[in-house]
N, CA, C and O atoms as a MOPAC input file, in Angstrom:
PM7 MOZYME 1SCF
protein

 N     37.17300 1   333.11500 1   -49.22200 1
 C     37.98200 1   332.99800 1   -50.40600 1
 C     37.56600 1   334.09800 1   -51.37900 1
 O     36.39000 1   334.23300 1   -51.71800 1
 N     38.53100 1   334.86500 1   -51.81400 1
 C     38.27600 1   335.96700 1   -52.74200 1
 C     38.23500 1   335.45100 1   -54.17400 1
 O     38.82200 1   334.41700 1   -54.49400 1
 N     37.53600 1   336.18300 1   -55.02200 1
 C     37.48400 1   335.87400 1   -56.44700 1
 C     37.85800 1   337.12900 1   -57.22200 1
 O     37.50500 1   338.24300 1   -56.83600 1
 N     38.58500 1   336.92800 1   -58.32900 1
 C     38.98700 1   338.05700 1   -59.15900 1
 C     39.11600 1   337.56100 1   -60.60100 1
 O     39.53800 1   336.43000 1   -60.84200 1
 N     38.75300 1   338.41000 1   -61.54000 1
 C     38.86800 1   338.03500 1   -62.94900 1
 C     40.33800 1   338.07700 1   -63.37900 1
 O     41.16600 1   338.73900 1   -62.75300 1
 N     40.63700 1   337.36000 1   -64.45100 1
 C     41.99200 1   337.35800 1   -64.99400 1
 C     42.42400 1   338.78100 1   -65.32200 1
 O     43.54400 1   339.18500 1   -65.01200 1
 N     41.53100 1   339.53600 1   -65.94900 1
 C     41.85100 1   340.91500 1   -66.33000 1
 C     42.23800 1   341.75100 1   -65.12300 1
 O     43.24700 1   342.45600 1   -65.15200 1
 N     41.44000 1   341.68000 1   -64.05700 1
 C     41.74800 1   342.45200 1   -62.85200 1
 C     42.99000 1   341.91300 1   -62.14500 1
 O     43.77200 1   342.68100 1   -61.58400 1
 N     43.17000 1   340.59700 1   -62.17400 1
 C     44.32800 1   339.99100 1   -61.51300 1
 C     45.63200 1   340.46500 1   -62.15300 1
 O     46.63200 1   340.65900 1   -61.46300 1
 N     45.61700 1   340.64900 1   -63.46100 1
 C     46.82500 1   341.12400 1   -64.15400 1
 C     47.25000 1   342.49500 1   -63.63000 1
 O     48.44000 1   342.77900 1   -63.49700 1
 N     46.27800 1   343.32500 1   -63.33900 1
 C     46.59000 1   344.68800 1   -62.89100 1
 C     47.13800 1   344.73000 1   -61.47500 1
 O     47.93300 1   345.61000 1   -61.14700 1
 N     46.72700 1   343.79800 1   -60.63900 1
 C     47.10600 1   343.84300 1   -59.21600 1
 C     47.82000 1   342.56400 1   -58.77600 1
 O     47.73400 1   342.16200 1   -57.61600 1
 N     48.51800 1   341.93900 1   -59.70800 1
 C     49.13300 1   340.64100 1   -59.44100 1
 C     50.04300 1   340.65600 1   -58.21400 1
 O     49.97400 1   339.76200 1   -57.37100 1
 N     50.87800 1   341.65500 1   -58.12300 1
 C     51.80600 1   341.74900 1   -56.99800 1
 C     51.05200 1   341.80500 1   -55.66700 1
 O     51.44200 1   341.15500 1   -54.69800 1
 N     49.98400 1   342.57800 1   -55.63100 1
 C     49.15900 1   342.66800 1   -54.41800 1
 C     48.55100 1   341.30800 1   -54.07900 1
 O     48.52000 1   340.91800 1   -52.91200 1
 N     48.06900 1   340.58800 1   -55.08400 1
 C     47.46400 1   339.27500 1   -54.85200 1
 C     48.49300 1   338.30100 1   -54.28500 1
 O     48.19600 1   337.52900 1   -53.37400 1
 N     49.71200 1   338.34900 1   -54.83700 1
 C     50.76400 1   337.47400 1   -54.31800 1
 C     51.05100 1   337.75500 1   -52.85200 1
 O     51.21100 1   336.82900 1   -52.05700 1
 N     51.11500 1   339.01600 1   -52.49900 1
 C     51.36800 1   339.37600 1   -51.10500 1
 C     50.21900 1   338.95000 1   -50.19900 1
 O     50.45000 1   338.47200 1   -49.08900 1
 N     48.98600 1   339.11900 1   -50.66200 1
 C     47.83200 1   338.70100 1   -49.85300 1
 C     47.86200 1   337.19200 1   -49.61300 1
 O     47.53000 1   336.72500 1   -48.52400 1
 N     48.25800 1   336.43900 1   -50.62900 1
 C     48.34400 1   334.98800 1   -50.47800 1
 C     49.53700 1   334.60200 1   -49.59400 1
 O     49.41200 1   333.78100 1   -48.68600 1
 N     50.67700 1   335.20100 1   -49.87400 1
 C     51.90400 1   334.82400 1   -49.16500 1
 C     51.90400 1   335.22900 1   -47.70000 1
 O     52.30600 1   334.44900 1   -46.83700 1
 N     51.45600 1   336.43700 1   -47.41900 1
 C     51.56300 1   336.95900 1   -46.05600 1
 C     50.24900 1   336.94300 1   -45.28300 1
 O     50.24900 1   336.96800 1   -44.05200 1
 N     49.14100 1   336.90100 1   -45.99500 1
 C     47.84400 1   336.88200 1   -45.32900 1
 C     47.17800 1   335.52300 1   -45.37200 1
 O     46.06400 1   335.34900 1   -44.87700 1
 N     47.88100 1   334.54100 1   -45.98000 1
 C     47.35800 1   333.18000 1   -46.14400 1
 C     45.95900 1   333.20000 1   -46.77800 1
 O     45.11300 1   332.35800 1   -46.47700 1
 N     45.74200 1   334.17200 1   -47.65500 1
 C     44.45900 1   334.28900 1   -48.35000 1
 C     44.48100 1   333.40400 1   -49.59000 1
 O     45.50900 1   333.27600 1   -50.25400 1
 N     43.35100 1   332.80300 1   -49.89100 1
 C     43.20300 1   331.99100 1   -51.10200 1
 C     42.38100 1   332.80200 1   -52.09400 1
 O     41.28400 1   333.26400 1   -51.77900 1
 N     42.91600 1   332.96700 1   -53.27500 1
 C     42.27700 1   333.82600 1   -54.26000 1
 C     41.99100 1   333.00200 1   -55.51100 1
 O     42.90500 1   332.43500 1   -56.11000 1
 N     40.73500 1   332.94000 1   -55.89700 1
 C     40.33000 1   332.22300 1   -57.09700 1
 C     40.33000 1   333.19900 1   -58.26000 1
 O     39.71900 1   334.26600 1   -58.19200 1
 N     41.02100 1   332.82300 1   -59.32600 1
 C     41.07500 1   333.64000 1   -60.53000 1
 C     40.05800 1   333.06100 1   -61.51600 1
 O     40.05900 1   331.86400 1   -61.80300 1
 N     39.19200 1   333.93900 1   -62.02600 1
 C     38.12100 1   333.48500 1   -62.90900 1
 C     38.32800 1   334.00100 1   -64.33300 1
 O     38.95100 1   335.03700 1   -64.56200 1
 N     37.79000 1   333.25000 1   -65.26300 1
 C     37.78700 1   333.64100 1   -66.66800 1
 C     36.37100 1   333.43800 1   -67.18700 1
 O     35.83100 1   332.33300 1   -67.13900 1
 N     35.78800 1   334.50200 1   -67.67600 1
 C     34.38900 1   334.46500 1   -68.13900 1
 C     33.46600 1   333.97200 1   -67.02300 1
 O     32.48800 1   333.26700 1   -67.27400 1
 N     33.79600 1   334.35800 1   -65.78500 1
 C     32.96500 1   334.01700 1   -64.63900 1
 C     33.17500 1   332.62500 1   -64.08000 1
 O     32.53700 1   332.25800 1   -63.09300 1
 N     34.05700 1   331.83800 1   -64.68800 1
 C     34.29300 1   330.46100 1   -64.23200 1
 C     35.67200 1   330.36200 1   -63.57700 1
 O     36.63400 1   330.95100 1   -64.07000 1
 N     35.77200 1   329.62600 1   -62.48000 1
 C     37.06300 1   329.46100 1   -61.81700 1
 C     38.08300 1   328.82300 1   -62.75900 1
 O     37.78900 1   327.82300 1   -63.41300 1
 N     39.27500 1   329.40000 1   -62.82500 1
 C     40.34100 1   328.89000 1   -63.68700 1
 C     41.54100 1   328.39500 1   -62.89300 1
 O     42.13500 1   327.37000 1   -63.22900 1
 N     41.89500 1   329.12400 1   -61.84100 1
 C     43.08200 1   328.79600 1   -61.05500 1
 C     42.96000 1   329.47600 1   -59.70100 1
 O     42.02400 1   330.23400 1   -59.44800 1
 N     43.92400 1   329.18700 1   -58.84100 1
 C     43.93000 1   329.81200 1   -57.52500 1
 C     45.34300 1   330.27300 1   -57.18800 1
 O     46.33200 1   329.67000 1   -57.60700 1
 N     45.40900 1   331.33200 1   -56.43900 1
 C     46.68000 1   331.82200 1   -55.90700 1
 C     46.65800 1   331.52000 1   -54.41000 1
 O     45.79100 1   331.99300 1   -53.67500 1
 N     47.63400 1   330.72200 1   -53.98100 1
 C     47.71100 1   330.33400 1   -52.56600 1
 C     49.14700 1   330.48000 1   -52.09900 1
 O     50.07000 1   330.56300 1   -52.91000 1
 N     49.32800 1   330.51000 1   -50.80500 1
 C     50.67700 1   330.58900 1   -50.24300 1
 C     51.40700 1   329.26400 1   -50.44800 1
 O     50.78800 1   328.22800 1   -50.68800 1
 N     52.72000 1   329.31800 1   -50.35100 1
 C     53.52700 1   328.09800 1   -50.42800 1
 C     53.13500 1   327.14200 1   -49.30700 1
 O     53.08600 1   325.92900 1   -49.51200 1
 N     52.85700 1   327.68300 1   -48.12600 1
 C     52.46100 1   326.83200 1   -47.00000 1
 C     51.16500 1   326.08900 1   -47.31900 1
 O     51.04100 1   324.90200 1   -47.01500 1
 N     50.20400 1   326.77600 1   -47.92600 1
 C     48.94200 1   326.12800 1   -48.28700 1
 C     49.17800 1   325.05000 1   -49.34000 1
 O     48.57400 1   323.97900 1   -49.28000 1
 N     50.04600 1   325.32800 1   -50.29300 1
 C     50.37200 1   324.33900 1   -51.32000 1
 C     51.03800 1   323.11200 1   -50.70500 1
 O     50.72900 1   321.98200 1   -51.08300 1
 N     51.93600 1   323.32900 1   -49.77400 1
 C     52.60900 1   322.21200 1   -49.11000 1
 C     51.62100 1   321.38300 1   -48.29400 1
 O     51.71600 1   320.15600 1   -48.26600 1
 N     50.66800 1   322.05000 1   -47.62700 1
 C     49.63000 1   321.31300 1   -46.88700 1
 C     48.80500 1   320.46400 1   -47.84400 1
 O     48.48000 1   319.31600 1   -47.54100 1
 N     48.47100 1   321.02400 1   -48.98800 1
 C     47.69700 1   320.28500 1   -49.98100 1
 C     48.47400 1   319.07400 1   -50.48200 1
 O     47.90500 1   317.99200 1   -50.62800 1
 N     49.76100 1   319.24200 1   -50.74700 1
 C     50.59200 1   318.12600 1   -51.19800 1
 C     50.63200 1   317.01600 1   -50.15200 1
 O     50.50200 1   315.83700 1   -50.48500 1
 N     50.81200 1   317.39900 1   -48.87500 1
 C     50.84500 1   316.38900 1   -47.80300 1
 C     49.51000 1   315.66800 1   -47.70800 1
 O     49.47000 1   314.45400 1   -47.50600 1
 N     48.42400 1   316.40400 1   -47.85100 1
 C     47.09800 1   315.79700 1   -47.80600 1
 C     46.91900 1   314.81300 1   -48.95900 1
 O     46.40100 1   313.71400 1   -48.76500 1
 N     47.34500 1   315.20500 1   -50.15300 1
 C     47.24200 1   314.31200 1   -51.30600 1
 C     48.06000 1   313.04000 1   -51.09200 1
 O     47.60800 1   311.94800 1   -51.43400 1
 N     49.25200 1   313.17600 1   -50.53100 1
 C     50.09200 1   312.01600 1   -50.25000 1
 C     49.42400 1   311.09800 1   -49.23200 1
 O     49.45500 1   309.87600 1   -49.38100 1
 N     48.82400 1   311.68000 1   -48.20200 1
 C     48.13300 1   310.89800 1   -47.18200 1
 C     46.96100 1   310.14100 1   -47.79200 1
 O     46.76700 1   308.95600 1   -47.51800 1
 N     46.18800 1   310.82500 1   -48.61200 1
 C     45.04500 1   310.18500 1   -49.27200 1
 C     45.52100 1   309.04800 1   -50.16900 1
 O     44.89600 1   307.98900 1   -50.20000 1
 N     46.61500 1   309.25000 1   -50.89600 1
 C     47.15000 1   308.20500 1   -51.77400 1
 C     47.54900 1   306.97100 1   -50.97600 1
 O     47.30300 1   305.84400 1   -51.40700 1
 N     48.16400 1   307.17900 1   -49.81600 1
 C     48.56500 1   306.05200 1   -48.97000 1
 C     47.33200 1   305.31800 1   -48.45500 1
 O     47.29800 1   304.08700 1   -48.46100 1
 N     46.33100 1   306.05200 1   -48.01500 1
 C     45.09600 1   305.43700 1   -47.50500 1
 C     44.41500 1   304.64300 1   -48.61100 1
 O     43.95300 1   303.52600 1   -48.38000 1
 N     44.34800 1   305.21700 1   -49.81500 1
 C     43.71600 1   304.51100 1   -50.93200 1
 C     44.48900 1   303.25300 1   -51.31000 1
 O     43.88600 1   302.22300 1   -51.61300 1
 N     45.82200 1   303.32800 1   -51.29500 1
 C     46.64100 1   302.16400 1   -51.61300 1
 C     46.44000 1   301.06800 1   -50.56700 1
 O     46.32200 1   299.89200 1   -50.91200 1
 N     46.40100 1   301.44900 1   -49.29900 1
 C     46.15300 1   300.47700 1   -48.22900 1
 C     44.78900 1   299.82700 1   -48.39200 1
 O     44.64400 1   298.61800 1   -48.21100 1
 N     43.78800 1   300.63500 1   -48.73500 1
 C     42.43600 1   300.11200 1   -48.91800 1
 C     42.39800 1   299.12500 1   -50.08400 1
 O     41.81600 1   298.04600 1   -49.97300 1
 N     43.01900 1   299.50100 1   -51.19800 1
 C     43.04800 1   298.62000 1   -52.36200 1
 C     43.78100 1   297.32900 1   -52.05300 1
 O     43.36000 1   296.25200 1   -52.47500 1
 N     44.87200 1   297.43500 1   -51.32200 1
 C     45.63300 1   296.25700 1   -50.93400 1
 C     44.79300 1   295.34300 1   -50.04700 1
 O     44.79600 1   294.12200 1   -50.20800 1
 N     44.07800 1   295.95600 1   -49.11100 1
 C     43.21100 1   295.18800 1   -48.22200 1
 C     42.08000 1   294.52300 1   -48.97500 1
 O     41.74900 1   293.37000 1   -48.70000 1
 N     41.48300 1   295.22600 1   -49.91500 1
 C     40.40200 1   294.65300 1   -50.71000 1
 C     40.91400 1   293.52300 1   -51.59700 1
 O     40.21800 1   292.52300 1   -51.77000 1
 N     42.10100 1   293.65600 1   -52.15700 1
 C     42.67900 1   292.61200 1   -52.98900 1
 C     42.97400 1   291.37600 1   -52.15400 1
 O     42.76700 1   290.25100 1   -52.60700 1
 N     43.45300 1   291.58400 1   -50.94200 1
 C     43.72700 1   290.46500 1   -50.05100 1
 C     42.47400 1   289.71500 1   -49.65400 1
 O     42.49600 1   288.49300 1   -49.50200 1
 N     41.38000 1   290.44400 1   -49.48700 1
 C     40.11900 1   289.82300 1   -49.10900 1
 C     39.58500 1   288.94600 1   -50.23100 1
 O     39.01100 1   287.89200 1   -49.95900 1
 N     39.75800 1   289.35000 1   -51.47400 1
 C     39.20800 1   288.57100 1   -52.57900 1
 C     40.04400 1   287.35100 1   -52.90100 1
 O     39.54200 1   286.41200 1   -53.51800 1
 N     41.32400 1   287.33800 1   -52.49500 1
 C     42.17400 1   286.21400 1   -52.78700 1
 C     41.94200 1   285.05100 1   -51.83500 1
 O     42.30300 1   283.92100 1   -52.16700 1
 N     41.36400 1   285.27600 1   -50.68400 1
 C     41.18300 1   284.19800 1   -49.69400 1
 C     40.17300 1   283.18300 1   -50.12400 1
 O     39.91500 1   282.22300 1   -49.39800 1

């Protein structure tokens, strides 16, 4: 995973977008040395969304199961 400052990212933004979109590279943008955001491909974002949805379903099932156990 690459890291780049906000200042440098502004200068080469188009290049960063292409690296993320076509090279599936994940680029962390930093401000004052601290991670602020990331540039990722649409495919990576969609994978993350699906993962979040899966985790939400698993957590809901777990909570439902735990609630059922305490009611008995």
